[in-house]
A tleap script that builds the chain and sets N, CA, C and O, in Angstrom:
source leaprc.protein.ff14SB
mol = sequence {
  NMET SER VAL ASN THR GLU ASP ASP HIE CYS
  ARG SER CYS ASN ALA VAL ILE VAL TRP ALA
  GLN THR GLU MET GLY LYS TRP MET PRO VAL
  ASP ALA LEU PRO ASN ASP ALA GLY ASN ILE
  MET LEU VAL ALA ARG PRO ASN SER ARG THR
  PRO LEU ALA VAL TYR LEU THR LYS ASP GLN
  ILE ALA ALA PHE ASP GLY SER LEU GLN ARG
  HIE ARG LEU HIE HIE SER HIE PHE VAL THR
  CYS PRO HIE ARG ASP LYS TRP ARG LYS CPRO
}
set mol.1.N position { 6.496 12.503 1.026 }
set mol.1.CA position { 6.096 11.747 2.288 }
set mol.1.C position { 7.213 10.946 2.503 }
set mol.1.O position { 8.013 10.559 1.652 }
set mol.2.N position { 7.213 10.750 3.547 }
set mol.2.CA position { 8.115 9.954 4.472 }
set mol.2.C position { 7.571 8.343 4.063 }
set mol.2.O position { 6.365 8.108 4.136 }
set mol.3.N position { 8.330 7.493 3.723 }
set mol.3.CA position { 7.820 6.230 3.218 }
set mol.3.C position { 7.983 5.273 4.283 }
set mol.3.O position { 9.155 5.012 4.553 }
set mol.4.N position { 7.059 4.665 4.978 }
set mol.4.CA position { 7.415 3.335 5.825 }
set mol.4.C position { 7.933 2.413 5.417 }
set mol.4.O position { 7.108 1.639 4.930 }
set mol.5.N position { 9.395 1.910 5.328 }
set mol.5.CA position { 9.826 0.922 4.646 }
set mol.5.C position { 9.401 -0.495 5.444 }
set mol.5.O position { 9.447 -1.561 4.831 }
set mol.6.N position { 9.068 -0.450 6.570 }
set mol.6.CA position { 8.271 -1.926 6.705 }
set mol.6.C position { 7.061 -2.036 6.479 }
set mol.6.O position { 6.469 -2.652 7.365 }
set mol.7.N position { 6.338 -1.628 5.503 }
set mol.7.CA position { 5.156 -1.788 5.132 }
set mol.7.C position { 4.973 -3.464 4.687 }
set mol.7.O position { 4.102 -4.201 5.150 }
set mol.8.N position { 5.954 -3.840 3.733 }
set mol.8.CA position { 5.598 -5.133 3.058 }
set mol.8.C position { 6.799 -5.607 2.353 }
set mol.8.O position { 7.718 -4.788 2.379 }
set mol.9.N position { 7.069 -6.813 1.668 }
set mol.9.CA position { 7.890 -7.364 1.022 }
set mol.9.C position { 7.104 -7.935 -0.377 }
set mol.9.O position { 5.923 -8.278 -0.320 }
set mol.10.N position { 7.765 -7.990 -1.438 }
set mol.10.CA position { 7.012 -8.600 -2.768 }
set mol.10.C position { 7.373 -10.005 -2.325 }
set mol.10.O position { 8.397 -10.367 -1.745 }
set mol.11.N position { 6.336 -10.723 -2.711 }
set mol.11.CA position { 6.468 -12.272 -2.164 }
set mol.11.C position { 6.985 -13.078 -3.168 }
set mol.11.O position { 6.998 -14.300 -3.020 }
set mol.12.N position { 7.552 -12.376 -4.502 }
set mol.12.CA position { 8.555 -13.211 -5.443 }
set mol.12.C position { 9.816 -12.893 -5.139 }
set mol.12.O position { 10.655 -13.776 -4.959 }
set mol.13.N position { 10.089 -11.662 -5.048 }
set mol.13.CA position { 11.725 -10.822 -5.078 }
set mol.13.C position { 12.026 -10.425 -3.836 }
set mol.13.O position { 13.198 -10.205 -3.530 }
set mol.14.N position { 10.995 -10.279 -2.941 }
set mol.14.CA position { 11.500 -9.763 -1.696 }
set mol.14.C position { 11.835 -8.552 -1.508 }
set mol.14.O position { 12.403 -8.237 -0.462 }
set mol.15.N position { 11.568 -7.689 -2.423 }
set mol.15.CA position { 11.882 -6.540 -2.348 }
set mol.15.C position { 10.969 -5.667 -1.503 }
set mol.15.O position { 9.809 -6.069 -1.413 }
set mol.16.N position { 11.340 -4.355 -0.760 }
set mol.16.CA position { 10.569 -3.692 -0.014 }
set mol.16.C position { 9.634 -2.902 -0.903 }
set mol.16.O position { 10.007 -2.325 -1.925 }
set mol.17.N position { 8.288 -2.916 -0.408 }
set mol.17.CA position { 7.224 -2.332 -0.990 }
set mol.17.C position { 6.421 -1.637 -0.279 }
set mol.17.O position { 6.362 -1.877 0.927 }
set mol.18.N position { 5.571 -0.561 -0.883 }
set mol.18.CA position { 4.710 0.004 0.071 }
set mol.18.C position { 3.376 -0.258 -0.938 }
set mol.18.O position { 3.404 -0.032 -2.148 }
set mol.19.N position { 2.126 -0.813 -0.156 }
set mol.19.CA position { 1.047 -0.961 -1.055 }
set mol.19.C position { 0.251 0.680 -1.034 }
set mol.19.O position { 0.163 1.362 -0.014 }
set mol.20.N position { -0.249 1.066 -2.328 }
set mol.20.CA position { -0.694 2.434 -2.235 }
set mol.20.C position { -2.129 2.280 -3.210 }
set mol.20.O position { -2.270 1.318 -3.966 }
set mol.21.N position { -3.090 3.297 -3.083 }
set mol.21.CA position { -3.974 3.077 -4.035 }
set mol.21.C position { -3.995 4.047 -5.074 }
set mol.21.O position { -3.595 5.195 -4.878 }
set mol.22.N position { -4.450 3.647 -6.193 }
set mol.22.CA position { -4.354 4.771 -7.474 }
set mol.22.C position { -5.721 5.510 -7.099 }
set mol.22.O position { -6.566 5.154 -6.277 }
set mol.23.N position { -5.708 6.703 -7.972 }
set mol.23.CA position { -6.791 7.412 -8.179 }
set mol.23.C position { -8.067 6.781 -8.617 }
set mol.23.O position { -9.108 7.434 -8.544 }
set mol.24.N position { -8.066 5.735 -9.002 }
set mol.24.CA position { -9.228 5.082 -9.171 }
set mol.24.C position { -9.504 4.215 -8.327 }
set mol.24.O position { -10.610 3.684 -8.436 }
set mol.25.N position { -8.811 3.887 -7.474 }
set mol.25.CA position { -9.029 3.095 -6.002 }
set mol.25.C position { -8.649 1.607 -6.237 }
set mol.25.O position { -9.360 0.703 -5.800 }
set mol.26.N position { -7.525 1.380 -6.929 }
set mol.26.CA position { -6.877 0.280 -7.395 }
set mol.26.C position { -5.843 0.058 -6.491 }
set mol.26.O position { -4.994 0.950 -6.503 }
set mol.27.N position { -5.645 -0.878 -5.692 }
set mol.27.CA position { -4.069 -1.274 -4.866 }
set mol.27.C position { -3.125 -1.600 -5.854 }
set mol.27.O position { -3.429 -2.144 -6.916 }
set mol.28.N position { -1.702 -1.197 -5.444 }
set mol.28.CA position { -0.767 -1.207 -6.397 }
set mol.28.C position { 0.409 -1.248 -5.431 }
set mol.28.O position { 0.420 -0.522 -4.437 }
set mol.29.N position { 1.467 -2.151 -5.735 }
set mol.29.CA position { 2.602 -2.386 -4.971 }
set mol.29.C position { 3.605 -1.213 -5.695 }
set mol.29.O position { 3.782 -1.202 -6.913 }
set mol.30.N position { 4.133 -0.386 -4.921 }
set mol.30.CA position { 5.050 0.737 -5.359 }
set mol.30.C position { 6.446 0.367 -4.538 }
set mol.30.O position { 6.391 -0.070 -3.388 }
set mol.31.N position { 7.496 0.546 -5.119 }
set mol.31.CA position { 8.979 0.316 -4.632 }
set mol.31.C position { 9.023 1.423 -3.396 }
set mol.31.O position { 8.890 2.615 -3.674 }
set mol.32.N position { 9.171 1.095 -2.339 }
set mol.32.CA position { 9.592 1.871 -1.215 }
set mol.32.C position { 10.814 2.859 -1.455 }
set mol.32.O position { 10.652 3.983 -0.981 }
set mol.33.N position { 11.791 2.662 -1.993 }
set mol.33.CA position { 12.689 3.445 -2.196 }
set mol.33.C position { 12.582 4.422 -3.507 }
set mol.33.O position { 12.230 3.979 -4.600 }
set mol.34.N position { 12.874 5.601 -3.321 }
set mol.34.CA position { 12.722 6.417 -4.576 }
set mol.34.C position { 13.548 6.237 -5.578 }
set mol.34.O position { 14.585 5.598 -5.397 }
set mol.35.N position { 13.231 6.769 -6.802 }
set mol.35.CA position { 14.288 6.197 -7.994 }
set mol.35.C position { 13.897 7.766 -8.786 }
set mol.35.O position { 12.848 8.406 -8.854 }
set mol.36.N position { 15.313 8.008 -9.334 }
set mol.36.CA position { 15.530 9.330 -9.941 }
set mol.36.C position { 14.602 9.210 -11.263 }
set mol.36.O position { 14.088 10.174 -11.831 }
set mol.37.N position { 14.482 7.883 -11.643 }
set mol.37.CA position { 13.593 7.692 -13.135 }
set mol.37.C position { 12.132 7.773 -12.679 }
set mol.37.O position { 11.272 7.857 -13.556 }
set mol.38.N position { 11.764 7.756 -11.373 }
set mol.38.CA position { 10.524 7.199 -11.071 }
set mol.38.C position { 9.233 8.328 -11.795 }
set mol.38.O position { 9.486 9.382 -12.378 }
set mol.39.N position { 8.006 7.813 -11.579 }
set mol.39.CA position { 6.855 8.561 -12.413 }
set mol.39.C position { 5.940 8.769 -11.092 }
set mol.39.O position { 5.220 9.764 -11.180 }
set mol.40.N position { 5.839 8.165 -10.095 }
set mol.40.CA position { 4.856 8.025 -9.103 }
set mol.40.C position { 5.275 8.804 -7.817 }
set mol.40.O position { 6.319 8.675 -7.178 }
set mol.41.N position { 4.268 9.605 -7.592 }
set mol.41.CA position { 4.429 10.491 -6.386 }
set mol.41.C position { 3.336 9.720 -5.119 }
set mol.41.O position { 2.128 9.638 -5.343 }
set mol.42.N position { 3.806 9.317 -4.116 }
set mol.42.CA position { 3.086 9.229 -3.033 }
set mol.42.C position { 2.630 9.884 -2.088 }
set mol.42.O position { 3.382 10.272 -1.194 }
set mol.43.N position { 1.372 10.135 -2.081 }
set mol.43.CA position { 0.707 11.529 -1.012 }
set mol.43.C position { 0.089 10.904 -0.174 }
set mol.43.O position { -0.619 9.964 -0.537 }
set mol.44.N position { 0.185 11.234 1.089 }
set mol.44.CA position { -0.343 11.202 2.568 }
set mol.44.C position { -1.813 11.236 2.355 }
set mol.44.O position { -2.176 11.930 1.406 }
set mol.45.N position { -2.644 10.690 2.976 }
set mol.45.CA position { -3.745 11.030 2.767 }
set mol.45.C position { -4.481 11.065 4.339 }
set mol.45.O position { -4.143 10.183 5.128 }
set mol.46.N position { -5.386 11.992 4.726 }
set mol.46.CA position { -5.777 12.167 6.104 }
set mol.46.C position { -6.612 11.080 6.621 }
set mol.46.O position { -7.482 10.516 5.957 }
set mol.47.N position { -6.311 10.815 7.822 }
set mol.47.CA position { -7.081 9.474 8.320 }
set mol.47.C position { -6.844 8.183 7.529 }
set mol.47.O position { -7.612 7.222 7.505 }
set mol.48.N position { -5.654 8.297 6.874 }
set mol.48.CA position { -5.341 6.641 6.431 }
set mol.48.C position { -3.809 6.462 6.245 }
set mol.48.O position { -3.041 7.313 5.796 }
set mol.49.N position { -3.477 5.142 6.690 }
set mol.49.CA position { -2.189 4.846 6.444 }
set mol.49.C position { -1.498 4.588 5.122 }
set mol.49.O position { -0.299 4.575 4.842 }
set mol.50.N position { -2.700 4.365 4.303 }
set mol.50.CA position { -2.425 4.021 2.856 }
set mol.50.C position { -1.968 5.169 2.208 }
set mol.50.O position { -2.589 6.177 2.546 }
set mol.51.N position { -1.152 5.331 1.449 }
set mol.51.CA position { -0.774 6.691 0.478 }
set mol.51.C position { -1.656 6.405 -1.036 }
set mol.51.O position { -2.027 5.355 -1.561 }
set mol.52.N position { -1.788 7.805 -1.438 }
set mol.52.CA position { -2.625 7.409 -2.881 }
set mol.52.C position { -1.193 7.649 -3.805 }
set mol.52.O position { -0.339 8.520 -3.643 }
set mol.53.N position { -1.236 6.808 -4.595 }
set mol.53.CA position { -0.349 6.680 -5.834 }
set mol.53.C position { -0.708 7.618 -6.927 }
set mol.53.O position { -1.639 7.271 -7.653 }
set mol.54.N position { -0.133 8.727 -7.155 }
set mol.54.CA position { -0.465 9.682 -8.244 }
set mol.54.C position { 0.893 9.215 -9.651 }
set mol.54.O position { 2.117 9.130 -9.555 }
set mol.55.N position { 0.220 9.062 -10.513 }
set mol.55.CA position { 1.018 8.842 -11.991 }
set mol.55.C position { 1.267 10.198 -12.250 }
set mol.55.O position { 0.344 11.010 -12.194 }
set mol.56.N position { 2.495 10.554 -12.547 }
set mol.56.CA position { 3.063 11.971 -13.156 }
set mol.56.C position { 3.539 11.678 -14.339 }
set mol.56.O position { 4.415 10.820 -14.449 }
set mol.57.N position { 2.964 12.447 -15.577 }
set mol.57.CA position { 3.877 12.402 -16.970 }
set mol.57.C position { 5.148 12.974 -17.016 }
set mol.57.O position { 5.664 13.500 -16.030 }
set mol.58.N position { 5.708 12.896 -18.172 }
set mol.58.CA position { 7.150 13.971 -18.137 }
set mol.58.C position { 6.798 15.158 -18.140 }
set mol.58.O position { 7.677 15.878 -17.666 }
set mol.59.N position { 5.751 15.782 -18.516 }
set mol.59.CA position { 5.664 16.926 -18.743 }
set mol.59.C position { 5.257 17.796 -17.179 }
set mol.59.O position { 5.495 18.965 -16.875 }
set mol.60.N position { 4.624 16.796 -16.454 }
set mol.60.CA position { 4.248 17.171 -15.005 }
set mol.60.C position { 5.538 17.250 -13.958 }
set mol.60.O position { 5.629 18.002 -12.987 }
set mol.61.N position { 6.513 16.270 -14.417 }
set mol.61.CA position { 7.693 16.059 -13.885 }
set mol.61.C position { 8.483 17.484 -13.809 }
set mol.61.O position { 8.813 18.137 -12.820 }
set mol.62.N position { 8.664 17.731 -15.160 }
set mol.62.CA position { 9.388 18.909 -15.730 }
set mol.62.C position { 8.993 19.944 -15.267 }
set mol.62.O position { 9.810 20.836 -15.037 }
set mol.63.N position { 7.487 20.140 -14.970 }
set mol.63.CA position { 6.925 21.332 -14.476 }
set mol.63.C position { 7.424 21.588 -12.955 }
set mol.63.O position { 7.189 22.634 -12.350 }
set mol.64.N position { 7.998 20.713 -12.525 }
set mol.64.CA position { 8.279 20.754 -10.864 }
set mol.64.C position { 9.775 21.532 -10.807 }
set mol.64.O position { 10.262 21.984 -9.771 }
set mol.65.N position { 10.372 21.590 -12.083 }
set mol.65.CA position { 11.433 22.413 -11.895 }
set mol.65.C position { 12.246 22.368 -10.823 }
set mol.65.O position { 12.612 23.413 -10.284 }
set mol.66.N position { 12.653 21.076 -10.351 }
set mol.66.CA position { 13.821 20.808 -9.673 }
set mol.66.C position { 13.235 20.347 -8.145 }
set mol.66.O position { 13.684 19.421 -7.471 }
set mol.67.N position { 12.137 21.224 -7.794 }
set mol.67.CA position { 11.492 21.067 -6.545 }
set mol.67.C position { 11.139 19.356 -6.307 }
set mol.67.O position { 10.703 19.206 -5.165 }
set mol.68.N position { 11.195 18.333 -6.904 }
set mol.68.CA position { 10.776 17.019 -6.846 }
set mol.68.C position { 11.606 16.640 -5.896 }
set mol.68.O position { 11.192 15.521 -5.592 }
set mol.69.N position { 12.754 16.940 -5.073 }
set mol.69.CA position { 13.609 16.668 -4.077 }
set mol.69.C position { 12.607 16.514 -2.917 }
set mol.69.O position { 12.707 15.605 -2.093 }
set mol.70.N position { 11.535 17.544 -2.890 }
set mol.70.CA position { 10.388 17.282 -1.745 }
set mol.70.C position { 9.475 16.007 -1.918 }
set mol.70.O position { 8.896 15.426 -0.999 }
set mol.71.N position { 9.448 15.660 -3.302 }
set mol.71.CA position { 8.303 14.820 -3.282 }
set mol.71.C position { 8.832 13.310 -3.754 }
set mol.71.O position { 7.977 12.441 -3.919 }
set mol.72.N position { 10.180 13.008 -3.962 }
set mol.72.CA position { 10.723 12.030 -4.366 }
set mol.72.C position { 9.909 10.988 -4.848 }
set mol.72.O position { 9.270 10.290 -4.061 }
set mol.73.N position { 9.866 10.797 -6.184 }
set mol.73.CA position { 9.379 9.735 -6.812 }
set mol.73.C position { 9.782 8.450 -7.010 }
set mol.73.O position { 10.946 8.051 -7.049 }
set mol.74.N position { 8.615 7.707 -7.156 }
set mol.74.CA position { 8.916 6.185 -7.275 }
set mol.74.C position { 8.428 5.483 -8.382 }
set mol.74.O position { 7.752 5.964 -9.291 }
set mol.75.N position { 8.903 4.003 -8.235 }
set mol.75.CA position { 8.342 3.218 -9.514 }
set mol.75.C position { 7.608 2.207 -8.849 }
set mol.75.O position { 7.879 1.670 -7.775 }
set mol.76.N position { 6.332 1.937 -9.852 }
set mol.76.CA position { 5.622 0.871 -9.414 }
set mol.76.C position { 6.279 -0.408 -9.563 }
set mol.76.O position { 6.808 -0.767 -10.614 }
set mol.77.N position { 6.232 -1.238 -8.275 }
set mol.77.CA position { 6.951 -2.377 -8.461 }
set mol.77.C position { 6.598 -3.510 -9.801 }
set mol.77.O position { 7.291 -4.486 -10.089 }
set mol.78.N position { 5.632 -3.174 -10.335 }
set mol.78.CA position { 5.150 -3.886 -11.509 }
set mol.78.C position { 6.624 -3.544 -12.536 }
set mol.78.O position { 7.118 -4.423 -13.242 }
set mol.79.N position { 7.027 -2.520 -12.478 }
set mol.79.CA position { 8.232 -1.936 -13.490 }
set mol.79.C position { 9.465 -2.953 -13.022 }
set mol.79.O position { 10.156 -3.598 -13.811 }
set mol.80.N position { 9.565 -2.960 -11.922 }
set mol.80.CA position { 11.085 -3.299 -11.414 }
set mol.80.C position { 10.926 -4.679 -10.801 }
set mol.80.O position { 11.873 -5.132 -10.156 }
set mol.81.N position { 10.070 -5.224 -10.911 }
set mol.81.CA position { 10.056 -7.146 -10.164 }
set mol.81.C position { 10.451 -7.836 -11.507 }
set mol.81.O position { 9.935 -7.698 -12.616 }
set mol.82.N position { 11.485 -8.604 -11.124 }
set mol.82.CA position { 11.719 -9.613 -11.868 }
set mol.82.C position { 10.781 -10.753 -12.445 }
set mol.82.O position { 10.855 -11.226 -13.579 }
set mol.83.N position { 9.813 -11.133 -11.371 }
set mol.83.CA position { 8.874 -12.099 -11.467 }
set mol.83.C position { 7.172 -11.299 -11.781 }
set mol.83.O position { 6.070 -11.786 -11.529 }
set mol.84.N position { 7.482 -9.999 -12.380 }
set mol.84.CA position { 6.117 -9.173 -12.472 }
set mol.84.C position { 4.932 -10.107 -13.577 }
set mol.84.O position { 3.725 -10.006 -13.357 }
set mol.85.N position { 5.408 -10.900 -14.628 }
set mol.85.CA position { 4.456 -11.730 -15.431 }
set mol.85.C position { 3.770 -12.440 -14.360 }
set mol.85.O position { 2.540 -12.439 -14.381 }
set mol.86.N position { 4.491 -13.145 -13.275 }
set mol.86.CA position { 3.443 -14.026 -12.539 }
set mol.86.C position { 2.135 -13.464 -11.900 }
set mol.86.O position { 1.139 -14.160 -11.702 }
set mol.87.N position { 2.231 -12.153 -11.600 }
set mol.87.CA position { 1.353 -11.442 -11.051 }
set mol.87.C position { 0.277 -10.715 -12.106 }
set mol.87.O position { -0.873 -10.590 -11.684 }
set mol.88.N position { 0.470 -10.401 -12.975 }
set mol.88.CA position { -0.273 -9.681 -13.775 }
set mol.88.C position { -1.565 -10.497 -14.325 }
set mol.88.O position { -1.607 -11.673 -14.687 }
set mol.89.N position { -2.527 -9.608 -14.287 }
set mol.89.CA position { -3.893 -10.345 -14.606 }
set mol.89.C position { -4.144 -10.010 -16.413 }
set mol.89.O position { -3.976 -8.999 -17.094 }
set mol.90.N position { -4.571 -11.260 -16.692 }
set mol.90.CA position { -5.118 -11.251 -18.250 }
set mol.90.C position { -6.164 -9.935 -18.825 }
set mol.90.O position { -6.570 -9.933 -19.987 }
savepdb mol mol.pdb
quit
């Protein structure tokens, strides 16, 4: 999916993020830029501007056998934000 990098910025580190919903319906900040080591696939949903964030296991990523160029994986911003502890819930 093409990610709109104008969606939002992290209030702590100012990185460009995309707000997505997990399969459990929770909101999650995702780094807008793809990352070769990422494990989250952003999936466009009909009638929604908010993508679905799908976590992939290492086995699932390996099963794509190189076709992940189409899917471009991302990291949760909780992985990359230098101020992530400020936003974690106990």
